[in-house]
N, C-alpha and C positions, 0 to 999 in steps of 0.2 A: 554350088551357092545357087544363082540360079532358076536350076531345075527345080529345088525341093520349096524354091517359094511359090515357083507357076505351082507345084500339087497343090499346096497346100492352099493355095486361091481357089482352085479347081476345088476341090474338097471342102472348104469353107462354102462357095456355093452350092454345091449339091448337097450339103446340110442344110442348109437356108432353104432348100426346095421342100424338105420334108417336113420343114415345119409346117404346123397346122395356122390355115389366116382365120382369124375371127371371123363368123359368118356375122351375118348382117339383120341387125334386129327386125322384129317384123313388124315393128311402126313403120320402123323406116322404107321397108318392104311395099308396104301400103299407099304411104302418099303418092296420092296424084293420080291415082287408079280409078278406073269406071267403075262403077256396082258389081261389071260381070266379071272385070281383071281383079279386082277386089278378089269378088267370090273364091275364083280359081286360082288364086295365087295360097288364098286360105285353105281351101280343099288341098291342095300340093304337101302345105308345109303340115298340115294334121297329118296325111297317110306318110310322110316322110317323118314325124314324129313316134306313128304309130309303129315303125320300122324299127324303133332307137336301137330295144334292145337286141333284138337280132343282127342288128350294126353290128354293135358291141361286140357282142359272141362271135361274128362272123371275121370282126378283126384278126383275130387271134390266130386265125386259122389261116393256112398256106392259100397263096392266089389264086389256084385252082379249084379251091374246095367251098370259098366263100360262099361263090354267083348256088352252088348248088344245097349248100348249108341253110341258105334265106330261100331258097324255093319251098325246100323238102322239109323245114323245122317250120313252124309259129307257137306261141303261146299262148296263156290267155289273157294277157296284157294287149298283144298285139289283137287276137280278132278281135277284143270288148273295143278297142282303140279305133280301128278299121271302121268297124259296124258304126262306129257312131261317126266316124268320119265321115260316112255315107248320108247316114242321116240330116247329119246340119248338112251336105253341102247341098240337096233338096231343100232346105231352105230356100225362100228368093231370095233374090239379090238386095232389091230393095223389100227394106223392112215396112210390113204391113200395117194397119193397123187395126184387123180383127182380132177379136176375140178369138178365134180358134187357131188364130197365126200366133196371135201373144202366148197361148196357153201352152201350143206344140213347143214354141222357141222356151217357156218358161220349164218343160220339160226335159228337153234336151239340155239346159242348160243345169237342172238336179242332177243328171244321170252323168253328166259332166263331173259334176262333185264327186258324187259316188264313187266312179273312176279313179278319181286324182286319191283319196280317201283310201282306196283299196289298193293301191298301189305307190305309194309314197311308201320309200323307205328314206329315215332320215341319216338312215348309215354311210349312205353313201351321196357325195357331192352331185357327184354324176345325175344320179336318178333325182336327188331332190327340184334338177335345175332342171330335168327332163319334165318332170311335174310342173312345174311355174311355167315352163312353155307351152303344154298341153293346156294348164289353163288361160294362158295369152289367148289362144288359137280360141280356143271355146270361148271365152269373153267375147271375141271378137266377132264368131261366127253366132250367134245365137243374138248378142244386144245384151246381157245381164252381165253385171257384177258375182262373180262369184268368189264367199269367205276365202281369207287366206287360206291357207291348209296348214294344218296342227300342229304344234312342234311337239 
């Protein structure tokens, strides 16, 4: 009887390790950061979100094929979002008041809005949550509020 209890306990521990841990909200990750640290955190979060749909596809593959898949495949969404992330990462860490910088931030916010509208798939809860995260990152990086995605 005791070996069975031990085996069940070990299996429970093993299965609990497989459970996904909830991610820390972006606002929490940005708390108490300097402008440069904040910008780097946003840049990394943006690039991670850009790879989201590649990660979703790769997760269904054998472990040895996942890395190869991510390296050799890209989608229009992935390439557009990565390009957008790099453009937003080039913005100064501290928001200036010059008209040129304000226009650049507004243009990038508009580009974000278009990307979100283009790639939003309301049929999938995961995809909708992904686009909400992209919107949150865009708002934090550009300093402009984006309209909520259309239903």
